[in-house]
N, C-alpha and C positions, 0 to 999 in steps of 0.2 A: 617619593609618589602616594604618599598617605593624603596629601593635599589636592590629589586630582578626585576624589569622589565627592567631596564638600565643594569644592569649586565647580563642576560640571552642575551638581545639583542646585546651588547657588545661583547659578547662569541661568539656568530653567526656570527658578522660582521667580527671579527678577524679570527676566522675557515675559513670565505669563502676567504679571503684575502691568508689566508695561502694556501689554495684548488686553488684558482687561479694560485698562485706563481708556485706551484708544476705542473700544467698544464702547464704553457708555458714555465718552465724550461726545459720540455723535449721536446719541439718542435725540429724536426729534418729536414731541407731542402728536400722538395719533388722534381724530377726531373722532375715533369708536373708543377710546379711553382715554377717563380722567385726566387732569394734569397731573393730580397728587401720584398716580400711579408710576409716571414717567419721573418723578421727583424722586420714588422711593428708589426705583430701578436702579436711577442715577446715584442715588447717596448710597445704596448697598452696593455695586458696583465699584464704588469709589474704596471703601470700607474692604471688599476683597482684592483693590489693587494695593494698595496701601499693606496688608497685611503681605501678599505677596513680595512686594520690595523690600519691608522690613526683615522676612524669612531669607530671603535672598541676599540681603548684605550680612546679615549674622552668617550664614554660610560662606560668603566668600571672606569674611573677616576671619574666619575660622582656617580655612584654607591658606589666607596668608600668614597667618602665624603659625600653621603647620610648613608653610613653605619656607620658613625663615629658619626655625628650630631644627 
């Protein structure tokens, strides 16, 4: 059962990364903000989403190693 905590955290982190990606993928430029602001928000969101997915993958890999051992 030592694999349960890293697996749970890995799933939550990966889910958060996917959620963040979905949020920034649907950003529309707003007329009251410059387009550069939308591009920077999209870039920042993609970076956060990528970090969440990588952290989730690392924890899921650790959980799989603990489950096999």
